[in-house]
C-alpha positions in Angstrom: -138.1 79.8 60.7 -139.1 82.4 58.0 -136.8 81.3 55.2 -139.0 80.3 52.3 -139.0 79.9 48.5 -138.8 83.7 47.8 -135.8 83.9 50.1 -134.0 81.2 48.2 -134.7 83.0 45.0 -133.3 86.3 46.2 -130.2 84.6 47.7 -129.4 82.5 44.6 -129.9 85.4 42.3 -127.5 87.5 44.3 -124.9 84.8 44.5 -125.1 84.2 40.7 -124.7 87.9 40.0 -121.7 88.2 42.4 -119.9 85.3 40.9 -120.5 86.6 37.3 -119.2 90.1 38.3 -116.2 88.6 40.0 -115.2 86.3 37.1 -115.8 89.0 34.6 -113.1 91.0 36.3 -110.6 88.6 34.9 -110.3 90.7 31.7 -108.9 93.6 33.7 -105.9 91.5 34.9 -103.2 92.7 32.6 -100.1 91.7 34.6 -98.9 90.6 38.1 -99.5 94.0 39.7 -103.0 94.0 38.3 -103.7 90.6 39.9 -102.3 91.5 43.3 -103.1 95.2 43.8 -105.6 96.1 41.0 -102.9 98.0 39.1 -102.8 100.5 42.1 -105.8 102.4 40.6 -108.3 102.3 43.5 -109.7 105.7 44.6 -111.0 106.8 48.0 -114.7 105.9 47.7 -114.2 102.5 46.1 -111.2 101.8 48.5 -113.3 102.7 51.6 -116.2 100.5 50.4 -114.1 97.5 49.7 -112.2 97.8 53.0 -115.4 98.1 55.0 -116.7 95.0 53.2 -113.5 93.1 53.8 -113.4 93.9 57.5 -116.8 92.5 58.4 -118.0 89.0 57.3 -120.4 86.4 58.7 -117.6 85.3 61.1 -117.4 88.9 62.3 -121.2 89.0 63.0 -120.8 85.6 64.8 -118.0 86.5 67.1 -119.3 89.9 67.9 -122.8 88.4 68.4 -121.3 85.8 70.7 -119.5 88.5 72.7 -122.7 90.5 73.1 -124.5 87.4 74.3 -121.7 86.4 76.8 -120.7 89.9 78.1 -123.5 92.3 77.5 -122.8 96.0 76.8 -119.3 95.8 78.2 -118.0 94.5 74.8 -119.0 97.8 73.2 -115.6 99.0 74.4 -114.1 97.1 71.4 -116.0 99.4 69.0 -114.6 102.5 70.6 -111.0 101.0 70.6 -111.3 99.9 67.0 -112.6 103.3 66.0 -109.6 105.0 67.7 -107.2 102.6 66.0 -108.4 103.4 62.5 -108.5 107.2 63.3 -104.8 107.1 64.3 -103.9 105.5 61.0 -106.3 107.6 58.9 -105.2 110.9 60.3 -101.4 110.2 60.4 -100.9 107.6 57.7 -99.0 105.6 60.4 -97.1 102.7 58.6 -99.5 102.4 55.7 -98.3 105.6 53.9 -94.7 104.6 54.2 -95.4 101.1 52.9 -97.4 102.5 50.0 -94.6 104.9 49.0 -92.3 101.9 48.7 -94.8 100.2 46.4 -94.7 96.9 48.2 -97.3 94.2 47.5 -96.8 92.3 50.8 -95.5 93.4 54.2 -92.6 90.9 54.1 -91.2 92.7 51.0 -90.5 95.6 53.3 -88.4 93.3 55.5 -86.1 92.6 52.6 -85.7 96.3 51.8 -85.0 97.2 55.4 -83.3 94.1 56.7 -82.5 91.1 54.4 -84.0 88.2 52.5 -83.9 85.8 55.4 -85.9 88.2 57.6 -88.4 88.5 54.7 -88.7 84.7 54.6 -89.2 84.4 58.4 -91.7 87.2 58.4 -93.5 85.6 55.5 -93.8 82.2 57.2 -95.2 83.8 60.4 -97.6 86.0 58.5 -98.8 83.1 56.4 -99.2 80.6 59.3 -100.9 83.2 61.6 -103.2 84.3 58.8 -104.3 80.9 57.8 -104.8 79.8 61.4 -106.8 83.0 61.9 -108.9 82.2 58.8 -109.3 78.5 59.7 -112.6 79.0 61.7 -114.3 81.2 59.2 -116.2 78.4 57.3 -117.3 76.7 60.5 -118.9 79.9 61.9 -120.5 80.7 58.6 -122.0 77.3 58.5 -123.5 77.8 61.9 -124.9 81.1 61.0 -126.5 80.0 57.7 -127.9 76.7 59.0 -129.5 78.5 62.0 -130.8 81.6 60.1 -132.1 79.5 57.2 -133.5 76.7 59.4 -131.5 74.0 57.7 -130.4 72.3 60.8 -126.9 71.2 62.0 -126.8 68.3 59.5 -126.6 70.8 56.6 -123.6 72.7 57.9 -120.9 70.8 56.0 -122.8 71.2 52.7 -123.2 74.9 53.3 -119.5 75.2 54.0 -118.5 73.4 50.8 -120.8 75.5 48.6 -119.6 78.8 50.1 -116.0 77.8 49.6 -116.4 76.8 46.0 -118.2 80.1 45.1 -115.6 82.3 46.7 -112.6 80.5 45.4 -113.9 80.5 41.9 -113.9 84.3 41.4 -111.0 85.1 43.7 -108.6 82.7 42.0 -109.6 83.8 38.5 -109.8 87.6 39.0 -107.5 88.5 41.8 -107.7 91.9 43.4 -109.9 93.3 40.6 -112.5 90.6 41.5 -112.2 91.5 45.2 -112.6 95.2 44.6 -115.5 94.9 42.2 -117.5 92.4 44.2 -116.8 94.2 47.5 -118.5 97.4 46.2 -121.6 95.4 45.3 -121.5 93.6 48.6 -120.9 96.8 50.7 -124.3 98.1 49.4 -126.2 94.9 50.1 -124.5 94.5 53.5 -125.5 98.0 54.6 -129.2 97.4 53.7 -129.2 93.9 55.3 -127.8 95.2 58.6 -130.3 98.0 58.7 -133.3 95.8 58.1 -132.1 93.1 60.6 -131.6 95.7 63.4 -135.1 97.2 62.8 -136.8 93.8 63.2 -134.6 92.8 66.2 -135.6 96.0 68.0 -139.2 95.5 67.1 -139.0 92.1 68.9 -137.2 93.3 72.0 -136.7 97.0 73.0 -133.6 98.7 74.4 -135.1 98.9 77.9 -135.6 95.1 78.0 -132.1 94.6 76.7 -130.7 96.7 79.6 -132.8 94.9 82.2 -131.6 91.5 80.9 -127.9 92.4 80.9 -128.1 93.7 84.5 -130.0 90.7 85.6 -127.7 88.1 84.1 -124.3 89.8 84.4 -124.7 92.6 86.9 -122.0 95.4 86.7 -119.8 93.1 84.6 -122.4 93.5 81.8 -121.7 97.2 81.5 -118.1 97.6 82.8 -115.4 95.9 80.8 -112.9 96.2 83.6 -115.1 94.1 85.8 -116.0 91.5 83.2 -114.0 88.3 83.6 -113.6 88.0 79.8 -111.9 91.3 79.6 -110.2 93.4 82.3 -107.3 95.9 82.1 -104.9 93.5 80.5 -107.4 92.9 77.7 -108.0 96.6 77.2 -104.3 97.4 77.0 -103.7 94.6 74.5 -106.6 95.8 72.4 -105.4 99.5 72.5 -102.0 98.4 71.0 -103.5 95.7 68.8 -106.1 97.9 67.2 -103.5 100.0 65.6 -101.0 97.2 64.9 -103.4 94.7 63.4 -105.4 97.4 61.5 -102.2 98.8 59.9 -100.5 95.4 59.3 -103.2 93.0 58.6 -102.3 92.0 55.0 -105.9 91.6 53.7 -106.8 95.1 55.0 -103.5 96.9 54.2 -103.5 95.5 50.7 -106.4 97.9 50.0 -104.0 100.7 50.8 -101.4 99.1 48.6 -103.9 99.1 45.8 -104.8 102.8 46.1 -103.6 105.3 43.5 -101.4 107.2 46.0 -100.2 107.1 49.7 -102.6 110.0 50.4 -105.6 108.0 49.1 -104.5 105.0 51.1 -104.5 107.0 54.3 -108.0 108.4 53.5 -109.3 104.9 52.9 -108.5 104.1 56.5 -109.9 107.3 57.8 -113.3 107.0 56.1 -113.5 103.3 56.9 -112.9 104.1 60.5 -115.9 106.4 60.7 -118.2 103.4 60.4 -116.2 101.0 62.5 -117.8 101.5 65.9 -121.3 100.9 64.4 -120.2 97.9 62.5 -118.9 96.3 65.7 -121.8 97.3 68.0 -124.7 96.3 65.7 -124.0 92.5 65.8 -123.1 92.9 69.5 -126.6 94.3 70.0 -128.1 91.4 68.1 -126.3 89.0 70.5 -127.7 90.9 73.6 -131.2 90.7 72.0 -130.7 86.9 71.7 -129.8 86.8 75.4 -133.0 88.6 76.2 -135.2 86.3 74.1 -133.6 82.9 74.8 -131.9 83.3 78.1 -128.3 82.5 78.9 -128.5 78.7 78.6 -128.7 78.4 74.8 -125.5 77.9 72.7 -123.8 81.3 72.6 -122.8 80.8 68.9 -126.2 79.7 67.7 -128.3 82.2 69.6 -127.9 85.3 67.4 -128.5 83.7 64.0 -131.4 81.8 65.4 -133.0 85.1 66.5 -132.5 86.7 63.1 -134.1 83.6 61.4 -137.1 84.1 63.6 -137.7 87.8 63.7 -136.9 88.9 60.1 -139.9 88.2 57.8 -139.8 86.1 54.7 -138.5 87.9 51.6 -136.5 90.4 53.7 -134.8 87.4 55.4 -133.5 86.4 52.0 -132.1 89.9 51.4 -130.5 89.9 54.9 -128.9 86.5 54.3 -127.7 87.7 50.9 -126.1 90.7 52.8 -124.5 88.4 55.3 -123.2 86.2 52.4 -122.0 89.4 50.7 -120.0 90.3 53.7 -118.5 86.9 54.1 -117.6 86.6 50.4 -115.8 89.9 50.7 -113.8 88.7 53.7 -112.9 85.3 52.1 -111.8 86.7 48.8 -109.6 89.3 50.4 -108.1 86.9 52.9 -107.5 84.1 50.4 -105.8 86.5 48.0 -103.7 88.0 50.8 -102.4 84.8 52.3 -101.8 83.0 49.0 -99.9 86.1 47.8 -97.6 86.0 50.9 -97.0 82.3 50.5 -96.1 82.6 46.8 -94.0 85.8 46.9 -92.4 85.7 50.4 -92.2 82.0 51.4 -91.8 79.9 48.3 -90.2 82.2 45.7 -87.2 83.1 47.9 -86.3 79.4 48.2 -86.2 78.9 44.4 -83.0 79.2 42.4 -84.7 80.9 39.4 -87.0 83.8 39.7 -90.6 83.1 38.8 -92.2 84.9 35.9 -95.3 87.0 36.4 -97.5 84.3 35.0 -95.9 81.6 37.2 -96.3 83.9 40.3 -100.0 84.3 39.6 -100.5 80.6 38.9 -98.7 79.6 42.2 -100.9 82.1 44.1 -104.0 80.5 42.6 -102.9 77.0 43.6 -102.1 78.1 47.1 -105.5 79.8 47.5 -107.2 76.5 46.6 -105.1 74.6 49.2 -105.9 77.2 51.8 -109.6 76.7 51.1 -109.2 73.0 51.6 -107.4 73.5 54.9 -110.3 75.8 56.1 -112.8 73.1 55.4 -110.9 70.4 57.3 -109.8 72.8 60.2 -113.3 74.2 60.5 -114.9 70.8 60.8 -112.6 69.4 63.5 -110.8 72.1 65.5 -112.3 73.3 68.9 -111.3 76.9 69.7 -109.8 77.3 73.2 -111.5 80.6 74.0 -114.2 82.9 72.5 -114.1 83.3 68.7 -113.0 86.9 69.0 -110.1 86.1 71.4 -109.0 83.2 69.2 -108.9 85.5 66.2 -107.1 88.2 68.2 -104.3 85.8 69.4 -103.7 84.2 66.0 -103.6 87.7 64.6 -101.0 88.7 67.3 -98.9 85.7 66.1 -97.8 87.8 63.1 -99.0 91.3 64.0 -96.8 91.8 67.1 -93.6 91.0 65.3 -94.7 93.0 62.3 -95.6 96.0 64.4 -92.1 96.0 65.9 -90.2 95.4 62.6 -92.2 97.7 60.4 -92.6 100.6 62.9 -88.9 100.5 63.9 -87.9 100.0 60.2 -89.8 103.1 59.1 -89.2 105.4 62.1 -86.1 104.3 63.9 -82.7 104.5 62.2 -81.0 102.0 64.6 -83.3 99.1 63.7 -81.2 96.2 62.3 -81.4 92.6 61.2 -80.8 91.1 64.7 -83.6 93.3 66.1 -85.9 92.1 63.3 -85.2 88.5 64.0 -85.7 89.0 67.7 -88.9 91.0 67.2 -90.5 88.5 64.9 -89.6 85.4 66.9 -90.5 86.8 70.3 -93.7 88.3 69.0 -94.9 84.9 67.9 -93.7 83.1 71.0 -96.5 83.7 73.4 -99.4 83.2 70.9 -97.9 79.9 69.8 -97.4 79.0 73.5 -101.1 79.8 74.2 -102.4 77.7 71.3 -100.2 74.7 72.2 -100.7 74.9 76.0 -104.5 75.3 75.6 -104.6 71.8 74.2 -103.1 70.4 77.5 -104.6 73.0 80.0 -105.6 70.4 82.5 -102.2 68.8 82.7 -100.2 72.0 83.2 -98.6 72.8 86.6 -100.2 75.8 88.3 -97.2 78.0 87.7 -97.8 77.9 83.9 -101.5 78.2 83.7 -101.2 82.0 83.2 -99.9 81.1 79.7 -103.4 79.8 78.8 -104.9 83.2 79.6 -105.5 84.6 76.1 -105.4 88.2 77.4 -102.1 87.9 79.1 -100.4 86.1 76.2 -101.8 88.5 73.7 -100.5 91.5 75.6 -97.1 89.8 76.1 -96.7 89.2 72.4 -96.5 92.9 71.7 -94.3 93.6 74.8 -91.8 90.9 73.8 -91.7 91.9 70.1 -90.9 95.5 70.9 -88.4 94.5 73.6 -86.7 92.1 71.2 -86.5 94.7 68.5 -85.0 97.4 70.8 -82.6 95.2 72.7 -81.5 93.1 69.7 -80.8 96.3 67.7 -79.0 98.3 70.4 -76.7 95.4 71.4 -75.6 94.6 67.8 -75.1 97.9 66.1 -71.4 97.5 65.2 -71.6 94.0 63.8 -74.9 94.6 62.0 -75.2 98.2 60.9 -78.7 99.2 59.9 -79.8 99.7 56.3 -80.6 103.3 55.5 -84.2 103.4 54.3 -84.3 107.0 53.2 -82.6 106.3 49.9 -85.1 103.6 49.2 -87.9 106.0 49.9 -86.5 108.6 47.7 -86.1 106.2 44.8 -89.8 105.4 45.0 -91.1 108.9 45.2 -91.6 109.3 41.4 -94.9 107.9 40.2 -96.3 107.0 43.5 
């Protein structure tokens, strides 16, 4: 391994600077809106940089690297699909512009505007549970990356996880969205340089021709054609085509950057400019994974292969900068996700159950406490839980747990006048049904009768989640129009037009 004293110095200096910048942002937090959405002052350039930084962390490098190692070039289809999803949102403002006009802080707030308080609570519970389960594996994968890239060994993973958690929680809890935005801009710069350097040294070790030969030799046509790859297929592609738009537009950590923008138009542009870089950000770590396959062969641990390769090919000094870039990416992701899920829990799950409304200071304090508890859960969950599929597919199915129902409820709520409260209940519940079924049944896969094994196929259950959610919304709304007339949203939109 090439991680030496100079690399430690670079990494520690960077971490200290990031924590200082993040905690310093506390002075900009004037009120609750400042804590949650940075006072809605974020412009296009800063918003794009912070969203890019949020959307790729060490865990992202890990699961895309694992996919490249396990599926070859066929996983590149995800970069294309992701790019298309962001372009749809960025060009049309689909969902995000409407939510920004309403000045919501969280997605479940829209449920109360369009449906009722109980729908908001149910949507908040599903959003929080799905989001926290989604985030549960982050620390574990970061521990694997850092221990392999830095040559610390498996025994150091728990210590690495604890240190990372303490650093991120410290400035996220204190500074809120201002800390996230300020540190994300710094981290975006370091991340870009780190990815560039790492790719140069990886390709110096193994060229593109060798990569192509390795993929064809190990995986054959399945290594270049996603339809033929057993990890993917048509069901997976259809699921991802829908999910790329739904999760991108309704993932609370990402869409919160649109909520923090100074106008709906800025929020739309943030998604557009972020989308221009998305395919590359997906495909670069996939390429690293393919390179690890070429260097080490298919028998090595698919998760450890890519970071081990980086630790061996990037020279000392530059390795410290690269690891700092990876840490930068991960810290951006953690901070945004911790703030997003703790905000949902405080405002949409706990606050509606209380008799008296919380003050701004009480809301912020509750959010900080929940963020700390989520961090503790991540540590325990990451140490003991064994994911039932690849890391990417686990993240996609836990994301579908809330995104499928949210896609049905928000899209219908904004664009379909007949959407009503029964449709919202049906959409949320049915959207979560198949992902929950997959997560539970995967624990007992060997004991299931043959007729139910399809429910342990992550691609089938992921696609079903969106199909059931949309079906529940449409059928539930159409059948109950008389008893449950829809709320007219236009008046709400008009009331929010001034000062957007």
